[in-house]
N, C-alpha and C positions, 0 to 999 in steps of 0.2 A: 558469458556468464561473469557476474561481477562478484568480487569477494565481499563478504559480509563485514560489518562493523566489528564483530567480535574477533574474527580472523585478523583484521588489520591492526586492531589494538594488541593482540597477542604478538604479532610480528614486530610492532613498534617496541614493545616491552623487550623482546629478544634482542633487537638491535641496540636499544639503549644499555642492556646489560652487557653486550658484547663491547660497546664503546667504553663502558666503564672498567672493564677487565682487561682490554687490549693493552699490550705493551708497546706495540708500534704506533707511531703517530698516524701514518697513512691508513691502517686498519680502524683506528678510533674515528678519523674524519669521515671515512666511508660509511661506517656504522651509524654515525650521527646524522649523516645526510639520508641514509636509508631509513632511519627512525622518523625524520621529519616528513619523508615522503610517505610512509605508512600512516602518519598522523593525518596528513592531508586526505589521504584516500579514505581514512575512517570517517572523516567528516563528510566527505562525498557520499559514502555509504549510508550514513545516518540520514542525509538528505533524501537519498534514493529510496530507503526503506520507509520513510515518513510519507513520501509521495505515493508509493505503492499502497500504503495503508489507507491513505485519503482516497485513492482511486477505488479501492475495494469497498470502502464505506459508501462512496457515492453510487457505486454500481448497485449495492445491496439495497440502498435507499430507492433508487429508481426502479428496481425490480419489484420492490414491495408496492410502490405507488402504481405500477403498471398492471399488477395483478388484479384481475376482476374481483369485485366484492361479491359475496354469495347472494345478497339481497337485491343486487341490481341485475336486471336482465341483460343478456348479451346481445347488443345491437347487431352484430354480424350475422346472427342466426336468423333474424327476422327476414321474412320474404319482402317486406316493404320497409326498408330502413328509413326512408324519408319521412315516413308517418311516425316512427317510434313506437313505443309501448304506452298503453294508458297508465296513468299514475294509480297506484293503489289507493282505494278510498276506505274509510272506516267502515261503511256500510257493507262492502264486499267481504271484509275479513271476519265479520260476525255472523 
């Protein structure tokens, strides 16, 4: 499971605050490096989430296109699928 961009940004903020308030130099350096790492992870999470959103939209579009239309006959039900179905004519509907 990957962390969300929101979580990454919160952790980055925490580390930046820690770096700003630390009295020891080594704590400050480690907190700054951690904040930079969380920043990189947040960008990766943004990319990941955008990619997942695109994939969901593409799947929804493909599912909508693959759904049979109610006014079109289902060719898989026909006993003779190589012949197809006759086209509806104006004379037969009135």
